[in-house]
DRENLUM-179800 format. One record per residue (C-alpha): x, y, z. Coordinates in Angstrom, 1 decimal. Example, Ala and Ser with C-alpha at 12.3 -4.5 7.8 and 13.67 -1.06 7.14 Angstrom:
2
{torfi {12.3,-4.5,7.8}},
{torfi {13.7,-1.1,7.1}},
//
This chain:
347
{torfi {0.0,0.0,0.0}},
{torfi {1.4,3.4,-1.0}},
{torfi {1.1,6.1,1.6}},
{torfi {1.0,9.9,1.4}},
{torfi {0.9,12.8,3.8}},
{torfi {-2.4,14.6,4.5}},
{torfi {-3.9,17.1,6.9}},
{torfi {-6.7,15.3,8.8}},
{torfi {-9.6,16.6,10.9}},
{torfi {-10.7,14.0,13.4}},
{torfi {-14.0,15.8,14.4}},
{torfi {-15.8,19.0,13.5}},
{torfi {-14.5,22.0,15.4}},
{torfi {-11.4,20.0,16.3}},
{torfi {-7.7,20.5,15.5}},
{torfi {-5.9,19.5,12.3}},
{torfi {-3.0,17.0,12.4}},
{torfi {-0.5,15.8,9.7}},
{torfi {-0.8,12.1,9.2}},
{torfi {0.4,9.4,6.8}},
{torfi {-2.6,7.9,5.1}},
{torfi {-3.2,5.5,2.2}},
{torfi {-3.0,7.1,-1.2}},
{torfi {-6.6,7.3,-2.5}},
{torfi {-7.7,5.3,-5.5}},
{torfi {-10.3,6.8,-7.9}},
{torfi {-13.5,4.9,-8.3}},
{torfi {-15.8,4.9,-11.3}},
{torfi {-16.4,8.5,-12.5}},
{torfi {-13.5,9.9,-10.4}},
{torfi {-10.0,11.1,-11.0}},
{torfi {-6.9,11.3,-8.8}},
{torfi {-5.1,14.6,-8.9}},
{torfi {-1.6,15.6,-7.8}},
{torfi {-2.2,18.6,-5.7}},
{torfi {0.0,21.5,-6.8}},
{torfi {-1.7,24.5,-5.0}},
{torfi {-4.5,24.8,-2.5}},
{torfi {-5.9,27.8,-0.7}},
{torfi {-5.8,27.8,3.1}},
{torfi {-8.8,30.0,3.7}},
{torfi {-11.5,31.2,6.0}},
{torfi {-14.1,29.3,4.1}},
{torfi {-12.3,26.0,4.9}},
{torfi {-11.9,27.1,8.5}},
{torfi {-15.7,27.6,8.6}},
{torfi {-16.1,24.1,7.2}},
{torfi {-13.7,22.7,9.8}},
{torfi {-15.7,24.3,12.5}},
{torfi {-18.9,22.6,11.2}},
{torfi {-20.3,25.7,9.6}},
{torfi {-21.3,23.8,6.4}},
{torfi {-22.1,20.3,7.8}},
{torfi {-21.5,18.9,11.2}},
{torfi {-22.6,15.3,10.9}},
{torfi {-20.1,13.2,12.9}},
{torfi {-20.4,10.4,10.3}},
{torfi {-18.5,12.7,7.9}},
{torfi {-15.3,12.7,10.0}},
{torfi {-12.4,12.0,10.1}},
{torfi {-12.0,14.2,7.0}},
{torfi {-9.3,15.7,4.8}},
{torfi {-10.4,19.3,4.2}},
{torfi {-9.5,21.6,1.3}},
{torfi {-11.3,22.5,-1.8}},
{torfi {-9.6,25.5,-3.5}},
{torfi {-7.0,23.6,-5.4}},
{torfi {-5.4,23.1,-8.8}},
{torfi {-3.1,20.3,-10.0}},
{torfi {-2.4,17.6,-12.6}},
{torfi {-4.5,14.5,-13.2}},
{torfi {-2.6,11.4,-12.3}},
{torfi {-5.1,8.5,-12.7}},
{torfi {-8.7,8.3,-14.1}},
{torfi {-11.3,5.9,-12.9}},
{torfi {-13.6,3.7,-15.0}},
{torfi {-16.1,5.6,-17.2}},
{torfi {-14.0,8.8,-17.3}},
{torfi {-13.4,9.8,-21.0}},
{torfi {-13.3,13.6,-20.9}},
{torfi {-10.3,13.9,-18.6}},
{torfi {-6.9,12.4,-19.1}},
{torfi {-3.7,11.9,-17.1}},
{torfi {-1.5,14.9,-17.5}},
{torfi {-4.4,17.4,-17.8}},
{torfi {-4.0,20.6,-15.8}},
{torfi {-7.1,21.1,-13.8}},
{torfi {-8.8,23.1,-11.1}},
{torfi {-11.6,22.1,-8.7}},
{torfi {-15.3,23.0,-8.4}},
{torfi {-16.5,23.2,-4.7}},
{torfi {-20.1,22.0,-5.0}},
{torfi {-21.1,18.4,-5.5}},
{torfi {-23.9,18.8,-8.0}},
{torfi {-26.2,16.4,-9.8}},
{torfi {-25.7,17.6,-13.4}},
{torfi {-29.3,16.7,-14.2}},
{torfi {-31.7,19.2,-12.5}},
{torfi {-32.9,22.3,-14.4}},
{torfi {-30.4,24.6,-12.7}},
{torfi {-27.5,22.4,-13.6}},
{torfi {-28.7,21.9,-17.2}},
{torfi {-29.0,25.7,-17.7}},
{torfi {-25.5,26.2,-16.3}},
{torfi {-26.5,27.6,-12.8}},
{torfi {-24.6,24.8,-11.1}},
{torfi {-24.4,26.9,-7.9}},
{torfi {-28.2,26.5,-7.6}},
{torfi {-28.3,22.7,-8.0}},
{torfi {-31.6,21.5,-6.5}},
{torfi {-30.3,17.9,-5.9}},
{torfi {-27.2,19.2,-4.0}},
{torfi {-24.8,16.6,-2.8}},
{torfi {-22.8,18.8,-0.4}},
{torfi {-19.3,20.3,-0.6}},
{torfi {-16.0,18.9,-1.8}},
{torfi {-13.7,18.6,1.2}},
{torfi {-16.7,18.3,3.6}},
{torfi {-18.9,15.4,2.3}},
{torfi {-15.8,13.7,0.8}},
{torfi {-12.0,14.0,1.4}},
{torfi {-10.4,17.2,-0.1}},
{torfi {-7.1,18.5,-1.1}},
{torfi {-5.0,19.2,2.1}},
{torfi {-2.9,16.3,0.9}},
{torfi {-0.3,15.2,-1.7}},
{torfi {-3.0,13.7,-3.8}},
{torfi {-6.8,14.1,-4.0}},
{torfi {-9.6,12.1,-5.5}},
{torfi {-12.4,14.1,-7.0}},
{torfi {-15.5,13.4,-9.2}},
{torfi {-14.6,13.9,-12.8}},
{torfi {-17.5,16.3,-13.1}},
{torfi {-15.9,18.6,-10.5}},
{torfi {-12.6,19.0,-12.4}},
{torfi {-12.4,22.0,-14.8}},
{torfi {-9.7,22.9,-17.3}},
{torfi {-6.9,25.2,-16.0}},
{torfi {-6.4,27.6,-18.8}},
{torfi {-3.0,27.9,-20.6}},
{torfi {-0.9,30.6,-19.0}},
{torfi {-2.5,30.2,-15.6}},
{torfi {-0.2,28.9,-12.8}},
{torfi {-1.4,26.4,-10.3}},
{torfi {-1.3,29.1,-7.7}},
{torfi {-3.6,31.2,-9.9}},
{torfi {-5.9,28.2,-10.4}},
{torfi {-6.2,27.8,-6.6}},
{torfi {-7.2,31.5,-6.3}},
{torfi {-9.6,31.3,-9.2}},
{torfi {-11.6,28.4,-7.7}},
{torfi {-13.2,30.7,-5.0}},
{torfi {-11.1,33.8,-4.3}},
{torfi {-11.9,35.2,-7.7}},
{torfi {-14.8,33.1,-8.9}},
{torfi {-17.0,34.3,-6.0}},
{torfi {-16.3,38.0,-6.7}},
{torfi {-17.0,37.4,-10.4}},
{torfi {-20.4,35.9,-9.5}},
{torfi {-21.1,38.9,-7.2}},
{torfi {-20.3,41.4,-10.0}},
{torfi {-22.4,39.6,-12.5}},
{torfi {-25.3,39.2,-10.1}},
{torfi {-25.3,42.9,-9.2}},
{torfi {-24.3,44.1,-12.7}},
{torfi {-21.4,46.2,-11.3}},
{torfi {-20.5,48.9,-13.8}},
{torfi {-18.8,52.3,-14.1}},
{torfi {-22.0,53.8,-12.7}},
{torfi {-21.4,52.2,-9.3}},
{torfi {-19.6,52.8,-6.1}},
{torfi {-18.9,49.5,-4.5}},
{torfi {-18.2,49.1,-0.8}},
{torfi {-16.3,45.9,0.1}},
{torfi {-16.5,45.0,3.7}},
{torfi {-13.5,42.9,4.7}},
{torfi {-11.4,44.1,1.7}},
{torfi {-8.1,42.6,2.8}},
{torfi {-9.4,39.0,2.7}},
{torfi {-8.9,36.8,-0.4}},
{torfi {-12.5,37.5,-1.5}},
{torfi {-12.3,41.2,-0.7}},
{torfi {-9.0,41.9,-2.3}},
{torfi {-9.9,40.2,-5.6}},
{torfi {-13.4,41.7,-5.6}},
{torfi {-11.9,45.2,-5.1}},
{torfi {-9.7,44.6,-8.2}},
{torfi {-12.5,43.2,-10.3}},
{torfi {-15.1,45.9,-9.5}},
{torfi {-12.4,48.5,-10.4}},
{torfi {-11.7,46.6,-13.6}},
{torfi {-15.4,46.9,-14.5}},
{torfi {-15.2,50.7,-14.0}},
{torfi {-16.6,51.1,-10.5}},
{torfi {-15.2,53.2,-7.8}},
{torfi {-14.3,51.0,-4.8}},
{torfi {-14.4,51.7,-1.1}},
{torfi {-12.3,49.0,0.6}},
{torfi {-13.4,48.8,4.3}},
{torfi {-11.2,47.2,7.0}},
{torfi {-10.8,47.5,10.8}},
{torfi {-7.1,47.0,11.3}},
{torfi {-4.1,49.2,10.3}},
{torfi {-2.1,46.4,8.8}},
{torfi {-5.1,45.3,6.7}},
{torfi {-5.8,48.8,5.5}},
{torfi {-2.1,49.2,4.5}},
{torfi {-2.2,45.9,2.7}},
{torfi {-5.2,47.0,0.6}},
{torfi {-3.6,50.3,-0.2}},
{torfi {-0.3,48.5,-1.3}},
{torfi {-1.8,46.0,-3.7}},
{torfi {-4.7,47.8,-5.4}},
{torfi {-5.0,50.6,-7.9}},
{torfi {-6.0,54.3,-7.3}},
{torfi {-9.6,53.3,-8.1}},
{torfi {-9.7,51.5,-4.7}},
{torfi {-9.9,53.8,-1.6}},
{torfi {-9.2,52.2,1.8}},
{torfi {-11.9,53.0,4.4}},
{torfi {-11.4,52.7,8.1}},
{torfi {-14.5,51.0,9.4}},
{torfi {-13.8,51.6,13.0}},
{torfi {-15.6,54.2,15.2}},
{torfi {-19.1,55.5,15.7}},
{torfi {-19.4,57.6,12.5}},
{torfi {-18.8,55.0,9.8}},
{torfi {-22.0,55.7,7.9}},
{torfi {-21.4,59.4,7.9}},
{torfi {-17.8,58.8,6.5}},
{torfi {-19.1,56.5,3.9}},
{torfi {-21.6,59.1,2.6}},
{torfi {-18.9,61.7,2.7}},
{torfi {-16.6,59.5,0.7}},
{torfi {-19.3,59.3,-2.0}},
{torfi {-20.2,62.9,-2.1}},
{torfi {-23.3,62.3,0.1}},
{torfi {-25.0,59.7,-2.1}},
{torfi {-23.6,56.5,-0.4}},
{torfi {-22.4,53.3,-2.1}},
{torfi {-24.7,51.7,-4.6}},
{torfi {-23.4,48.1,-4.0}},
{torfi {-22.2,46.8,-0.6}},
{torfi {-20.6,43.4,-0.5}},
{torfi {-20.4,41.8,2.9}},
{torfi {-17.6,39.2,3.2}},
{torfi {-17.5,39.3,7.1}},
{torfi {-21.0,38.9,8.5}},
{torfi {-20.5,41.6,11.2}},
{torfi {-24.0,43.0,11.9}},
{torfi {-22.8,46.3,13.3}},
{torfi {-20.8,47.0,10.1}},
{torfi {-23.8,45.9,8.0}},
{torfi {-26.0,48.4,9.9}},
{torfi {-23.6,51.2,9.1}},
{torfi {-23.5,50.1,5.4}},
{torfi {-27.3,50.0,5.3}},
{torfi {-27.6,53.5,6.8}},
{torfi {-25.2,54.8,4.2}},
{torfi {-26.6,52.9,1.2}},
{torfi {-27.6,54.9,-1.8}},
{torfi {-31.2,55.0,-3.2}},
{torfi {-31.8,51.9,-5.1}},
{torfi {-28.7,50.3,-3.6}},
{torfi {-28.0,46.6,-3.1}},
{torfi {-26.3,44.8,-0.1}},
{torfi {-24.8,41.5,-1.1}},
{torfi {-23.9,39.0,1.6}},
{torfi {-21.6,36.0,1.2}},
{torfi {-21.4,34.8,4.8}},
{torfi {-23.1,31.7,6.2}},
{torfi {-22.8,32.2,10.0}},
{torfi {-25.8,30.4,11.4}},
{torfi {-26.3,32.6,14.4}},
{torfi {-26.3,36.0,12.8}},
{torfi {-29.2,37.9,11.2}},
{torfi {-29.7,41.3,9.8}},
{torfi {-33.2,42.7,9.1}},
{torfi {-34.0,46.5,8.6}},
{torfi {-37.6,47.5,9.0}},
{torfi {-39.6,46.8,5.9}},
{torfi {-40.4,50.5,5.5}},
{torfi {-36.8,51.2,4.9}},
{torfi {-36.6,48.8,1.9}},
{torfi {-39.5,50.8,0.3}},
{torfi {-38.1,54.3,1.2}},
{torfi {-34.7,53.4,-0.4}},
{torfi {-36.0,51.0,-2.9}},
{torfi {-33.1,48.9,-1.7}},
{torfi {-32.4,45.2,-1.6}},
{torfi {-30.5,42.6,0.3}},
{torfi {-29.1,39.8,-1.9}},
{torfi {-27.5,36.5,-1.2}},
{torfi {-24.7,35.3,-3.4}},
{torfi {-23.9,31.6,-3.6}},
{torfi {-20.3,30.8,-4.6}},
{torfi {-20.1,30.6,-8.5}},
{torfi {-20.9,28.5,-11.5}},
{torfi {-18.5,26.2,-13.2}},
{torfi {-18.2,28.5,-16.1}},
{torfi {-17.4,31.4,-13.7}},
{torfi {-14.6,29.4,-12.1}},
{torfi {-12.9,28.9,-15.5}},
{torfi {-13.5,32.5,-16.5}},
{torfi {-11.9,33.7,-13.3}},
{torfi {-8.8,31.6,-14.1}},
{torfi {-8.7,33.2,-17.5}},
{torfi {-8.8,36.7,-15.9}},
{torfi {-5.7,35.7,-13.9}},
{torfi {-4.0,34.1,-16.8}},
{torfi {-4.5,37.2,-18.9}},
{torfi {-3.1,39.4,-16.2}},
{torfi {-6.3,41.4,-15.9}},
{torfi {-6.4,40.6,-12.2}},
{torfi {-3.4,40.2,-9.9}},
{torfi {-3.3,37.1,-7.8}},
{torfi {-2.7,38.4,-4.3}},
{torfi {-0.9,35.8,-2.1}},
{torfi {0.4,36.7,1.3}},
{torfi {2.2,33.5,2.0}},
{torfi {3.1,30.1,0.6}},
{torfi {3.3,27.1,3.0}},
{torfi {4.0,23.4,3.1}},
{torfi {1.5,20.8,4.4}},
{torfi {3.1,20.7,7.8}},
{torfi {2.3,24.5,8.3}},
{torfi {-1.4,24.2,7.5}},
{torfi {-2.6,23.5,11.1}},
{torfi {-0.8,26.7,12.3}},
{torfi {-2.3,28.8,9.5}},
{torfi {-5.8,27.7,10.6}},
{torfi {-5.0,28.6,14.2}},
{torfi {-4.1,32.1,13.0}},
{torfi {-7.3,32.3,10.9}},
{torfi {-9.4,31.1,13.9}},
{torfi {-7.8,33.7,16.1}},
{torfi {-8.2,36.5,13.6}},
{torfi {-4.5,36.9,13.2}},
{torfi {-4.2,36.6,9.4}},
{torfi {-5.5,38.2,6.2}},
{torfi {-5.1,37.7,2.5}},
{torfi {-4.6,34.4,0.8}},
{torfi {-2.2,31.7,2.1}},
{torfi {-1.5,28.9,-0.5}},
{torfi {-0.5,25.4,0.3}},
{torfi {2.0,24.0,-2.2}},
{torfi {2.7,20.4,-1.2}},
//
């Protein structure tokens, strides 16, 4: 039996450990991929803590879904993927047969099978087995690191911008702009012509945003009691037209709502079970405003995000690159709020 190294979670909300485990073998309809780059992210930390599914029968589990690599072996019945193909991964385990999947809205699958790295083992390992339907082509010119970022860090912002039709008529407020979603969303919104307000609550994070974004992106300190007033002032009194919440902090959301422009949209990406935000119904009418949920991205958007990176239209922002043995410590820092940006595992 051939063994490999993997980062294993024994139980939800537990700690990660590096273990030697059997090299996985692909079954029918599956492929095995040599993992070349995998994001170590807050989304995966949320999954580790049981934020997506907490069924004890799903553990022990190898987490990790934001990855790119090279196909090593294909299982029976796989004829559209070959060994040597450069691929990236799709997070959602979808049916491929429902109306949503057939029209390309794979993020809205109505026979949803769960999440890669949650309902099955993921990519915090030397090798990973994944359904062939969940591997997507990594475009020529895109590095494995860029592929890992594309899978979620840029695909999710792309879905947000398409869902809200961000254009040069908009001022986009990004809450949590130093995170991997926030920093790539800030770039993408600016690329689409929008003015971007990049909100953060820490000096280091604000400096990071300022250092890696263009002049179209204005860092905004979201600390203090007068945030809504400062947001309106930064927009000449009108307020932002699109607010994207990547954090789920209800106090910051309330400030954003109070500053929101007429006809504006608040988009939330967070899935914290215990948090809610509900302005009085009258305020929706007075502002003709809306609160919108945005659910990951489609398969097409993941590939399109990788092309944006391959073409150099978006810069892949990586704050650190680590080995497998470092992943548990990175997650401790994420859990303690001591990290920002994108950390990439390169086994």
